[in-house]
VEXVEX-752666 format. One record per residue: residue number from 0; x, y, z of N, C-alpha, C in turn. Coordinates in Angstrom, 3 decimals, decimal comma, padded with zeros to 6 digits. Each point is the difference from the previous one (the first is absolute). Layout:
+-----+----------+----------+----------+----------+----------+----------+----------+----------+----------+
:   i :      nxx :      nyy :      nzz :     caxx :     cayy :     cazz :      cxx :      cyy :      czz :
+-----+----------+----------+----------+----------+----------+----------+----------+----------+----------+
: NUM :        X :        Y :        Z :        X :        Y :        Z :        X :        Y :        Z :
...
+-----+----------+----------+----------+----------+----------+----------+----------+----------+----------+
***
This chain:
+-----+----------+----------+----------+----------+----------+----------+----------+----------+----------+
:   i :      nxx :      nyy :      nzz :     caxx :     cayy :     cazz :      cxx :      cyy :      czz :
+-----+----------+----------+----------+----------+----------+----------+----------+----------+----------+
:   0 :  000,843 : -001,179 :  000,000 : -000,843 :  001,179 :  000,000 :  000,889 :  001,243 :  000,000 :
:   1 : -000,261 :  000,855 : -000,943 :  000,725 :  001,264 : -000,063 : -000,919 :  001,048 : -000,602 :
:   2 : -000,110 :  001,129 :  000,678 : -000,798 :  001,121 : -000,484 :  000,981 :  001,120 : -000,316 :
:   3 :  000,020 :  000,442 : -001,247 :  000,902 :  001,073 : -000,400 : -000,814 :  001,217 : -000,392 :
:   4 :  000,392 :  001,153 :  000,537 : -000,729 :  001,243 : -000,236 :  000,943 :  001,101 : -000,457 :
:   5 : -000,396 :  000,705 : -001,045 :  000,698 :  001,208 : -000,451 : -000,803 :  001,171 :  000,551 :
:   6 :  000,605 :  000,834 :  000,814 : -000,745 :  001,013 :  000,741 :  000,493 :  001,420 : -000,272 :
:   7 : -000,944 :  000,932 :  000,015 :  000,281 :  001,430 : -000,074 : -000,216 :  000,555 :  001,403 :
:   8 :  001,015 :  000,660 :  000,544 : -000,115 :  000,570 :  001,345 : -000,848 :  001,262 : -000,079 :
:   9 : -001,118 :  000,001 :  000,741 : -000,920 :  001,135 :  000,013 :  000,315 :  000,998 :  001,101 :
:  10 :  000,642 : -000,454 :  001,061 :  000,301 :  000,884 :  001,108 :  000,748 : -000,712 :  001,106 :
:  11 :  000,638 :  000,803 :  000,838 :  000,724 : -000,510 :  001,158 : -000,455 :  000,810 :  001,196 :
:  12 : -000,413 : -000,694 :  001,050 : -000,577 :  000,640 :  001,187 :  000,842 : -000,330 :  001,230 :
:  13 :  000,444 :  001,027 :  000,713 :  000,725 : -000,228 :  001,258 : -000,978 : -000,503 :  001,053 :
:  14 :  000,434 : -000,967 :  000,791 : -000,819 : -000,522 :  001,089 :  000,484 :  000,573 :  001,323 :
:  15 : -000,726 : -000,246 :  001,053 :  000,362 :  000,565 :  001,313 :  001,290 : -000,570 :  000,561 :
:  16 :  000,292 : -001,249 : -000,323 :  001,228 : -000,606 :  000,489 :  001,179 :  000,636 : -000,742 :
:  17 :  001,020 :  000,444 :  000,711 :  001,135 :  000,653 : -000,668 :  000,624 : -000,878 : -001,083 :
:  18 :  000,297 :  000,624 : -001,144 :  000,669 : -000,626 : -001,136 : -000,825 : -001,062 : -000,711 :
:  19 : -001,287 : -000,130 :  000,323 : -000,861 : -000,973 : -000,667 : -000,963 :  000,758 : -000,909 :
:  20 : -000,188 : -000,524 : -001,195 : -000,896 :  000,633 : -000,961 : -000,803 : -001,068 : -000,748 :
:  21 : -001,064 :  000,439 : -000,658 : -000,869 : -000,906 : -000,760 :  000,004 :  000,437 : -001,463 :
:  22 :  000,229 : -000,948 : -000,884 : -000,020 :  000,236 : -001,432 : -001,364 : -000,439 : -000,530 :
:  23 : -000,648 :  000,879 : -000,764 : -001,259 : -000,322 : -000,668 :  000,309 : -000,177 : -001,481 :
:  24 : -000,443 : -001,119 : -000,583 :  000,321 : -000,268 : -001,399 : -001,175 : -000,654 : -000,712 :
:  25 : -000,043 :  000,224 : -001,309 : -000,976 : -000,655 : -000,874 :  000,768 : -000,990 : -000,862 :
:  26 : -000,498 : -001,222 : -000,024 :  000,663 : -001,077 : -000,741 : -001,040 : -000,626 : -000,923 :
:  27 : -000,390 :  000,711 : -001,042 : -001,090 : -000,469 : -000,851 : -001,287 :  000,049 :  000,790 :
:  28 : -000,671 : -001,134 :  000,117 : -001,253 : -000,047 :  000,755 :  000,214 : -000,167 :  001,497 :
:  29 :  001,238 : -000,155 :  000,422 :  000,334 : -000,206 :  001,419 :  000,450 :  001,323 :  000,617 :
:  30 : -000,530 :  000,299 :  001,187 :  000,461 :  001,142 :  000,795 :  000,907 : -000,565 :  001,093 :
:  31 :  001,126 :  000,651 :  000,224 :  001,014 : -000,503 :  000,921 :  000,393 :  001,084 :  000,985 :
:  32 :  000,052 : -000,347 :  001,279 :  000,541 :  000,864 :  001,050 :  001,088 : -000,801 :  000,706 :
:  33 :  001,188 :  000,597 :  000,132 :  001,131 : -000,679 :  000,628 :  000,618 :  000,927 :  001,033 :
:  34 :  000,206 : -000,495 :  001,214 :  000,690 :  000,759 :  001,039 :  001,475 : -000,382 : -000,030 :
:  35 :  000,859 :  001,030 :  000,000 :  001,444 : -000,223 : -000,070 :  000,720 :  000,901 :  000,997 :
:  36 :  001,238 : -000,356 :  000,314 :  000,833 :  000,782 :  000,906 :  001,064 :  000,726 : -000,817 :
:  37 :  000,216 :  001,254 :  000,305 :  000,920 :  000,851 : -000,753 :  001,433 : -000,516 :  000,012 :
:  38 :  000,403 : -000,750 :  001,028 :  001,364 : -000,519 :  000,046 :  000,163 : -001,257 : -000,848 :
:  39 : -001,103 : -000,639 : -000,374 :  000,056 : -001,179 : -000,864 : -000,088 :  000,432 : -001,461 :
:  40 : -001,012 :  000,805 : -000,313 : -000,158 :  000,582 : -001,335 : -000,221 :  001,491 :  000,204 :
:  41 :  001,013 :  000,810 : -000,273 : -000,147 :  001,446 :  000,190 : -001,154 :  000,554 : -000,828 :
:  42 : -000,839 :  000,780 :  000,652 : -001,170 :  000,582 : -000,658 :  000,399 :  000,788 : -001,243 :
:  43 :  001,121 :  000,688 :  000,054 :  000,468 :  000,797 : -001,141 :  000,265 : -000,881 : -001,221 :
:  44 :  000,287 : -001,276 :  000,225 :  000,269 : -000,928 : -001,095 : -001,250 : -000,245 : -000,851 :
:  45 : -001,187 :  000,268 :  000,551 : -001,258 : -000,290 : -000,691 : -000,505 :  001,167 : -000,843 :
:  46 :  000,569 :  001,179 :  000,181 : -000,485 :  001,196 : -000,688 :  000,077 : -000,186 : -001,507 :
:  47 : -001,144 :  000,135 : -000,655 : -000,063 : -000,117 : -001,451 :  000,236 : -001,392 : -000,546 :
:  48 : -000,131 : -001,012 :  000,838 :  000,286 : -001,377 : -000,418 : -001,280 : -000,840 : -000,048 :
:  49 :  000,116 : -001,116 : -000,661 : -001,018 : -001,039 :  000,017 :  000,605 : -001,201 :  000,711 :
:  50 : -000,821 : -001,003 :  000,309 :  000,556 : -001,173 :  000,655 : -000,609 : -001,273 : -000,550 :
:  51 :  000,776 : -001,056 :  000,104 : -000,457 : -001,337 : -000,329 : -000,069 : -000,782 :  001,301 :
:  52 : -001,109 : -000,667 :  000,200 : -000,217 : -000,792 :  001,217 : -000,237 : -001,447 : -000,410 :
:  53 :  000,595 : -000,920 :  000,746 : -000,272 : -001,420 : -000,202 : -000,351 : -000,612 :  001,346 :
:  54 : -001,159 : -000,645 :  000,050 : -000,426 : -000,754 :  001,180 :  000,163 : -001,467 : -000,358 :
:  55 :  000,801 : -000,703 :  000,777 :  000,328 : -001,384 : -000,335 :  000,124 : -000,832 :  001,275 :
:  56 : -000,050 : -001,290 : -000,159 :  000,259 : -000,909 :  001,120 :  001,449 : -000,485 : -000,015 :
:  57 :  000,781 :  000,488 : -000,973 :  001,375 : -000,469 : -000,180 :  001,008 :  001,091 :  000,362 :
:  58 :  000,820 : -000,285 :  000,990 :  001,012 :  000,955 :  000,453 :  000,998 :  000,320 : -001,111 :
:  59 :  000,340 : -001,000 : -000,815 :  000,987 :  000,202 : -001,055 : -000,459 :  001,063 : -000,998 :
:  60 : -001,283 :  000,009 : -000,351 : -000,533 :  001,025 : -000,909 :  000,099 :  001,375 :  000,649 :
:  61 : -000,326 :  000,063 :  001,264 :  000,016 :  001,269 :  000,728 :  001,405 :  000,581 :  000,069 :
:  62 :  000,984 : -000,845 :  000,195 :  001,379 :  000,464 :  000,174 :  000,574 :  000,642 : -001,263 :
:  63 : -000,686 : -000,111 : -001,119 :  000,465 :  000,610 : -001,247 : -000,387 :  001,475 : -000,088 :
:  64 : -000,761 :  000,507 :  000,973 : -000,474 :  001,372 : -000,007 :  000,855 :  000,886 :  000,904 :
:  65 : -000,082 :  001,318 : -000,219 :  000,713 :  000,970 :  000,835 : -000,406 : -000,157 :  001,464 :
:  66 : -001,311 : -000,139 :  000,244 : -000,527 : -000,204 :  001,355 : -000,668 : -001,358 :  000,038 :
:  67 :  000,216 : -000,736 :  001,081 : -000,666 : -001,289 :  000,209 : -000,416 : -000,085 :  001,464 :
:  68 : -001,287 : -000,258 :  000,232 : -000,497 : -000,130 :  001,360 : -000,882 : -001,227 :  000,153 :
:  69 :  000,150 : -000,689 :  001,111 : -000,818 : -001,164 :  000,300 : -001,150 :  000,433 :  000,885 :
:  70 : -001,179 : -000,540 : -000,253 : -001,140 :  000,344 :  000,824 : -001,077 : -001,054 : -000,048 :
:  71 : -001,128 :  000,344 :  000,601 : -001,143 : -000,909 :  000,056 : -001,269 :  000,750 : -000,366 :
:  72 : -000,879 : -000,703 : -000,695 : -001,315 :  000,552 : -000,289 : -000,759 :  000,019 :  001,326 :
:  73 : -000,464 :  001,180 :  000,408 : -000,708 :  000,095 :  001,274 : -001,506 :  000,085 : -000,183 :
:  74 : -000,456 :  000,432 : -001,182 : -001,445 : -000,016 : -000,238 : -000,300 :  000,045 : -001,490 :
:  75 : -001,099 : -000,638 : -000,351 : -000,549 :  000,030 : -001,348 : -001,478 :  000,278 :  000,164 :
:  76 : -000,486 :  001,036 : -000,644 : -001,410 :  000,342 :  000,152 : -000,478 :  000,848 : -001,153 :
:  77 : -001,200 :  000,527 :  000,143 : -000,586 :  000,852 : -001,021 :  000,060 :  001,446 :  000,452 :
:  78 :  000,266 :  000,887 : -000,958 : -000,067 :  001,446 :  000,219 : -000,815 :  000,542 : -001,164 :
:  79 : -001,299 :  000,106 :  000,207 : -000,884 :  000,381 : -001,096 : -000,049 : -001,117 : -001,010 :
:  80 :  000,315 :  000,306 : -001,246 :  000,009 : -001,005 : -001,074 :  001,334 : -000,724 : -000,117 :
:  81 :  000,997 :  000,447 :  000,738 :  001,353 : -000,546 : -000,128 :  000,346 : -000,998 :  001,094 :
:  82 :  000,930 : -000,891 : -000,327 :  000,611 : -000,841 :  001,011 :  001,129 :  000,819 :  000,622 :
:  83 :  000,133 : -000,077 :  001,314 :  001,038 :  000,739 :  000,729 :  000,875 : -001,013 :  000,722 :
:  84 :  001,289 :  000,002 : -000,329 :  000,962 : -000,910 :  000,610 :  000,996 :  000,849 :  000,788 :
:  85 :  000,174 : -000,329 :  001,283 :  000,959 :  000,706 :  000,847 :  001,118 : -000,966 :  000,350 :
:  86 :  001,228 :  000,429 : -000,298 :  001,199 : -000,784 :  000,289 :  000,837 :  000,790 :  000,997 :
:  87 :  000,475 : -000,672 :  001,036 :  000,863 :  000,639 :  000,993 :  001,438 : -000,433 : -000,233 :
:  88 :  000,866 :  000,987 : -000,208 :  001,443 : -000,245 : -000,086 :  000,598 :  000,371 :  001,352 :
:  89 : -000,234 : -000,847 :  000,979 :  000,467 :  000,227 :  001,370 : -000,463 :  001,353 :  000,529 :
:  90 : -001,264 :  000,318 : -000,256 : -000,608 :  001,225 :  000,517 : -000,246 :  001,057 : -001,048 :
:  91 :  000,761 :  000,011 : -001,061 : -000,245 :  000,931 : -001,105 : -001,024 : -000,649 : -000,926 :
:  92 : -001,040 :  000,750 : -000,371 : -001,109 : -000,584 : -000,741 :  000,100 :  000,244 : -001,497 :
:  93 : -000,437 : -001,013 : -000,744 : -000,189 :  000,079 : -001,441 : -001,466 : -000,316 : -000,227 :
:  94 : -000,734 :  000,913 : -000,649 : -001,430 : -000,197 : -000,242 : -000,232 : -000,006 : -001,504 :
:  95 : -000,602 : -001,086 : -000,482 : -000,353 : -000,143 : -001,406 : -001,511 :  000,004 : -000,122 :
:  96 : -000,534 :  000,856 : -000,872 : -001,438 :  000,031 : -000,273 : -000,180 : -000,308 : -001,477 :
:  97 : -000,739 : -001,072 : -000,295 : -000,138 : -000,460 : -001,370 : -001,385 : -000,592 : -000,244 :
:  98 : -000,532 :  000,157 : -001,213 : -001,305 : -000,590 : -000,295 :  000,053 : -001,521 : -000,168 :
:  99 :  001,199 : -000,572 : -000,158 :  000,110 : -001,447 : -000,210 :  000,639 : -000,691 :  001,207 :
: 100 : -000,203 : -001,290 :  000,100 :  000,591 : -000,800 :  001,071 :  001,500 : -000,151 : -000,248 :
: 101 :  000,799 :  000,062 :  001,051 :  001,446 : -000,134 : -000,125 :  000,510 : -001,367 :  000,423 :
: 102 : -000,849 : -000,819 :  000,572 :  000,418 : -001,330 :  000,432 :  000,812 :  000,008 :  001,280 :
: 103 : -000,169 :  001,030 :  000,823 :  000,699 :  000,089 :  001,278 : -000,976 : -000,223 :  001,137 :
: 104 :  000,463 : -000,659 :  001,053 : -000,828 : -000,314 :  001,160 :  000,686 :  000,483 :  001,269 :
: 105 : -000,785 :  000,308 :  001,046 :  000,606 :  000,406 :  001,271 :  001,049 : -001,004 :  000,476 :
: 106 :  001,103 :  000,520 :  000,484 :  001,151 : -000,724 :  000,526 :  000,885 : -000,625 : -001,071 :
: 107 : -000,255 :  000,284 : -001,291 :  000,939 : -000,412 : -001,044 :  001,284 :  000,792 :  000,179 :
: 108 :  001,134 : -000,684 : -000,072 :  001,283 :  000,692 :  000,011 :  000,279 :  000,463 : -001,425 :
: 109 :  000,371 :  001,277 : -000,161 :  000,307 :  000,540 : -001,327 :  001,262 :  000,851 :  000,071 :
: 110 :  000,561 :  000,241 : -001,159 :  001,158 :  000,876 : -000,132 : -000,401 :  001,126 : -000,943 :
: 111 :  000,319 :  001,228 :  000,383 : -000,297 :  001,184 : -000,800 :  001,321 :  000,542 : -000,540 :
: 112 :  000,125 :  000,002 : -001,315 :  001,172 :  000,568 : -000,650 : -000,380 :  001,305 : -000,660 :
: 113 :  000,894 :  000,991 :  000,017 : -000,293 :  001,294 : -000,613 :  001,241 :  000,561 : -000,678 :
: 114 : -000,250 :  000,598 : -001,170 :  001,024 :  000,739 : -000,736 : -000,566 :  001,359 : -000,335 :
: 115 :  000,869 :  000,987 : -000,134 : -000,436 :  001,379 : -000,268 :  000,700 :  000,499 : -001,251 :
: 116 : -000,783 :  000,578 : -000,912 :  000,546 :  000,464 : -001,283 : -000,247 :  001,480 : -000,160 :
+-----+----------+----------+----------+----------+----------+----------+----------+----------+----------+
***
């Protein structure tokens, strides 16, 4: 199982926790929100960039990306007409909203890979 998304960054929002921010992106029909730490991926690195995201169950695929994080699916539910999948990367959240099923279930271990262009 591998989900690959080409995303346009729509905005970056500072959160209350120091050095933590949330990236809002559109990936075709998928809406993506990702929480990141400035010391891992500097916010300035995202200015004017797009990103590629891969959600996979294989660590080897993830390790081929600039950023690789291991996490768990913490919830799968409905948000209006969309399926909403929340993945926790040890406390940092990745939220995917999509009209189609992604084949992910609560407590699935996944790896999130990201590249920035």
